[in-house]
Residue, then its C-alpha position, 0 to 999 in steps of 0.5 A: m692170778v688167783f686160783r679158786t679151789s677147795l682147801d684140800t686141793a689148794r694145799k696140794l698146789p705149790r705155795h706160789l700158786r696158792n697165794e697163801e700167807i705171802p705178804s704181797h702188800i709189803f713185798t712181792p716175792r719172786t717165784y723162785q723164792v716161794e719155791l725155795l721156801d716150799v722146799a725148805i719147809k719140807k726138809n733141811t735146806i741150805v740156800c746160797l744166793g747172791s746179794d739182793f736175791g731175797k735171802t732175808f725174805l726166805a729166812v723170815m718166812l721159814m722161821k714164821e712157818l716153823s715157829p710152832l715147832a720152835r716153841q716146843c722143847l727138843k725132847s718133844g720134837g721141837k726144832r731150832s733155826v740158825y741164821l748166819v750173817s757175814s758180819g757183826s754189823l748185820v746182826s742188829p738189822q737182821a734181828q730187827c727184821i725177824r722181830q718185826h715180821t714174826d712173833l719170835r723174840 
């Protein structure tokens, strides 16, 4: 389903109805993932989901969305992201995923 709207109207729609910058050619996110992403963009959020519920997608898309703020110094209103993993063996794969899907290093 594609919504044809003006840019102002489209910005007011929830992200899952806007079809905007969600990489559906690689991965089709579930509606709850997109809704959680919208909430996390607006305010600090802790997401607790079980295995195979798309936490990596949420984290990478959020980092991508907030990357301009991550480049600013903290004194100028810059932000930082913290990504926690449950074991040392997950550090490299998650770092690789972030590097692959964002321009953050």
